[in-house]
N, C-alpha and C positions, 0 to 999 in steps of 0.2 A: 572731679566735678568742681568747677570754679564759679558757678553762677551764685550771685549773692541775692537769692530770693528768700524772703522771710515768711514764716507762718506763726500765728499766735496760738494755734491749737494743734498739738501733736496728733490728736484724733483725726484731723483733716488729712494728715500725711498718709495714714493707713487707708483711709477711704479713697483718696485719690490714686494711690498705688493700686488698689484693688480694681479700679476701673481703667487702669492703664493711662492715667493722665499724662499729659505731655511734659509738664513743667516740673523740674526738680526744685525742692525747697531745702534750704539749710536752716535748721532749728536755731532759735536764738539761745544764747547762753542763759542758764537758769537765773543768774544774778541780774539779768536785764528785765525779768518779769515785773510788770507793773510800774516800771520807772518812766520818767519823762525825758529820757535822753533822746537826742537827735542823732540817729545812726546813719552814716554815709551809705549810699546805695549805688550800685552799678549793675547794669543789665549785661548778661553774657549767656545767651541761650546755647546750650550744648548742640553741637552739629547733628547729633543723632535725632534730636527733636525736630530739627528743620527737615532732615531727610524723611522722617515719618510723615510730616505734613505733606511733603511732595508725593510720597507714595499714596497717601489717601486721596489727594487731588487727582492723580493719574487713574485711580480706580473708581472715579465718580460714576454713579449710575444715573443716567439722564432720564428726565420725563419725556412724554410725547411732546411734539411741537404744538405750539398754541394754534387755535383754530380761527384766529383773527389776524388782521394785518397791522394791528397797532398794539399799544401797550395795555389795553384795557383788561387783559387777563394777567398782567404782571410782566416782569422782565422777559423779553423774548429769548427763546432757546439759543439762537445763534449768538446773541450778545453775551449770554451767560457762558456759553462754551468758550468764547474768545477770552473772557475775563479769567476763567478758571485755568485755561491753557497758559495764559500769561503768568498767573500767580504761581503755577507749578513749575514753570521752566525758565522764566526770565526775571521775575521779581526777586530782589535781593533784600532779605530781612536785615542783613548786617548794616545796610545804609540807614534803615529806620532806627535800628538799635543805636547807631552812632549819633543820630539826632538827639536822642535822650541822654546819652553819655557825654555829650558835649556841654551839658548843663549840670549844675550842682543838684544832686538828688539826695533825698533823705527819707528815712522812715522813723516814725515815732508812734508810741502807743497812746491812744486817747480813748477813754471810756471802754477800755478792755479790747480795743481793736487796733491793729497796726494800720497807720495811714501813711501812704506814700505821697511825696510831694516834691516838686521842683521849686527851688528857691534861688532867685537871681536878684542880687542887689545892684542898684544903679551906681555908676561911678560919680554921679552928681550929688552934691550935698542937698540935704533937705528933700530927698525924694519921698514922695507919698507912697506908703505901702498899699498894695492892692492884692486882694485874694480873689482869684477868678476860677469859676467852677464850670466844668464841661457838662455835656449832656449825654443822652443815648440816641443813636448808637455811636457815640463819640468817646473821647478820652483826652488825656493831656496832649496827645498829638495834635488835636484840632486847635490848640492855643499856642503852639511853639513858634509859629510865624510872627506872632506879635511881640516876642521877647525883645528883639532888637529895637523896633520902633518905640516900645514903651519904656524900656530901661535906658535907651540912648537916643532920645528924641532929636538931639542936635544933628545926628547923622540921617535923620528921616523927616526933615522939614519942620521940626518943632523947636522949642527952646529948652534950655536946661531947667527952667522953672516948671516944665511939664513932666519932669522925670518921675518914674514910678519904680519902686521895688516890687517884684512879682513873686507871689506865692501861688503855685498851681497844683492843688491836691488832686489825687485820684479819689473819686467817691468810694465809699465802702462797697465792696463787691465788684469793683471795677479795677482793671489793670493790676498793678502791683500792691494795691491796698488789700487788707485782709478781707475775708469773706465772713459776714455776720453768721453766727451759728444759732441766733435766736432772733425773734421778731423785734420790731421797734425802730429800725434804722430808716426812718422817713426823712423828709426835708427838715423838719423841726430839730430832730436829733443831730442831723448832719450840720445844721446851722450852729448848734451849740458846740459841736466838735471843732468847727472852723474858728469860732471865737476863741476857744482854748488854744488852738494852734497859733493864732496870731499873738495871743498873750505869751505863749511859750517862746515865741520868736522875739519877744521884747517890744512889740509894737503897741503903743498906747493910743495911737490915732491912725485910722486906716479907712479904706473904702472897699467895697465888694462889687463884683460884676458877674453876670451869668446870662446865658441863653439856654433854651431848652430846659433841662432839669436845673441848670444853674440859676434860672430865673426864680423858681419857687424856693430854692435854697437861699439865694441872696435876699429874697423878699422875707423869708422867715427870720434871717438875721436882722433885717430892718424892723420887723414886728417885735422881735425880742429886744430890740434896742441894745444889741451886744455892746459891752463896754468898749469904748474907743471907736466904734463905727460911726463915721461921719455921714455916710449916705451910700446909695447904690446906683449902678447903671445896669439896665437890663435890655436885651434885644429880642425877647419874646415876652412882651408884657401881657399881664392878665387884665385886659380892659373890657371884656365882653359883659355888658349889663345883664343882670339876672333875667329880665324879661326876654331879651334876645337869646340868651342861653337856653331858656325853656322852649322857645320856638325851634331852635336848632335841634334840640334833643328829640322833638316830635317830628322833625322833618317837615315842618310847616313853612309856608312861604314867608318872605320878609314882610314886616308890617309897613303900613303907610307912614310917610313923614320922614323917612331916612334920607340923609344927604347922599350925594353921589359916592363919597368915600365910605360912608357907613354901609350903603347897599353893596358896594364892592367887597367890603370886609365880610358882610353876611354871606354873600354868594361864595366867596373863597372858603370860608369855614364850612359852609354846607357841602361843598365838593370834597373838602378834606375829610370830614366826618363820614361821608358816605363811602369814600374810596379807601381811606387809610386808618380809620378809627379801629379797625380790626386788630391792628398791631398792638395797640395799647390795651384793648379789651382782652386779648389772649394773654398777654403778659400780666395784666392786672388780675386775672382770675385763675390762670393755669401756668404759672411760670415754670413749674417743674416739667410740664408736658412739652412746651416749646423749648425749654432748656435742654431736655434730653435730645430732642430732634437736632438742634443746631450745635450741641456739644459733640455729637457723634459724627457729624459730617461737615467738613470745612466748606464744601460747596454750598450746603444748606445754610450755614452761617453767613457766607458771603451774599447769597441771593436775598436772604432776609433783611440784611442791612442795606444792600444795594437798592432794593426796590422801594425802601422807605422814602417818603417825601417825593414820590413820583420820579425816582431815578436821579435825584439831585447830584449824587456822586459823579454820574456820567456827564452831567451838564456843566458843573461848576468846580469840580475837583480833578486834579491829576490822578491818573490810575494808581501810581505808586503811593500817593498820599492816602488814598482810600484803602489800599492793601496794607499799609503800615498799621492802620487802625484795626482792620479785620484780623490781621496776624496777631496783634496784641491780645485781642479777645481769645483767639484760638490758643496761643501759647501760654496764656495764664488760666485757661479753662474757666473763663468768667462769664460765659453766655447766660447761664442760669442765675448766678448770683447777681448779675447786673439787672436781669429782667425782674427780679423780686422787688425792685424799687417801685415798680408799677403796682404790684400786689400790696405793698405797704401803704399806698395811697388809695387803695380800693378802686383803682382805675380812674380816679379823678383827673380831669384834664389839667395840664399845666397852663392852659390858656385862660380858663374861666376865672374871673375875679373872685367868685364865691369860694373856689377851692383854695385860693391864696390869701383870702381875707384882707384884701388890699385896703379896706377902710380902716384897718387897725394900724396902718403904717404911718407914722408921724415924721420919720426921718426924710430928708430930701431924696427924691427919686429922679433919675435921668433916663431917657428912653431914646434909642435910635431905631428907626423903622427901615428895614432893608426890603427892596422891591420883590425879591423872590422868596420871602418868608412865607410860612404857612398862610398867614393873612397879614395885610397891612393895617396895623392898628390905627384907627382914626384918632386924631388929637382930641376930638370932642369926647370920645369914650375914655381916653387916657386921663383927661382932667377930672372926669367924674370918678374914676377908679382910684386915682392917687391924689390925695388932697395937697401934697407938698411936691408937686411936679416942678422941678427947677430947670429942666432942659428937655426939649423934644425936637427931633430933627428927622426928616426923611431924606435918604440918600438915593443915589441912582444905580448902585451896583450891590450885589451880594444877596445871599439867601439865608436859609436856616442855619447853616454853619458859617456865619459871616466872618468870624475870626480866621477860619481856615481858608475861606475862598478869597477874601479881600483883606489881608492882614494890615496893609498900610492904611487903607481907608478906615478900617475898624479902629486901629490905633489912633488915628486922627480924631475920630469921634470920641474916644475915651479921653483924649487930651482936652478936647473942647468941653466935654461934660464935666470933667473933674476940675478944670480951670474955673468953671462957674462955682463949683463947690469950695475950692480953695479960697476964692475971693469972699466967700461967706464966713470964713473962719480966720 
């Protein structure tokens, strides 16, 4: 067994073995307990675990065909069967694995939990350090396409002055990071862990970025005014005013007096909450229930992630990119531990400003709005929510997983946003 997978709790090993978990772990040496070392990490999944995944996919038990001709009941059976057939016969995990192993990866213990992260230093002098946080149902895979454009901007239409050092951590319970065995790992605690990670890496001034769950994590870092943090960029901002949020919660119609962009945002959020809020509600109240369901069936895991955001993976991602991500969840047995992040926040929306306490953020904030996002945040709402908004731009391509779908455009936005911030310091 040559996989370098780490666990902070030997008790987890016995529990995972008892349920036939797919991934093997190698325990850390006792002398490493509680230290702050950065341990090199490499992914190497044993071939029998991949064979087991394919066997399970081949044995998938299918539901009845939908009774409608559209997606209103969820992903259609024919599309799901095509996806699972491809995953089980043509998809190659080794290519996904190679994407991770092509970059420097490490694990370090923070607050009693192992944190996995990718760390790429730019070759350019005076590169600005950036810690970037993924979301659900994502992982560090969704950020890998930005590594070249951000660390080597000269080769991607930027200048050396725009260069960034990148730190891409896996959130607790996700991917190769440790799984919390007690409660309390919500965005605020993750934010403190990220600040410790940047300090541990020797960075005394840096910026943070996030979409989806990365937005509340980055916003929490800004609220906490983490030492050395200059400002943040987010691409799923919490801009919804409290009175608008209350109407949405009741399913009420939009109020009078909204601008065209505000009304469009209200209607988009209304559709989203009516059609897809069930995902967050289920994970926010019963993560063990949905966790068991999608931990036992790779097809169930795939369809749960695929249908999220109205089938965005089908529209805006390559099939292999999507399956890299689903395979990571499967091979690390992290479906339930990832879902608990919703429970930790009591099902609070990552979009609502009241949940993120945006009024408490004094540090500079930059926002990019992508057209296929859950909703297009109006600038009027954004300026009310963030009192120190230094950059706001609407672009013409990209959706909820903007870094994944449009890495060059996403990187250009970060360069522009952080250029504004650099000029302030």
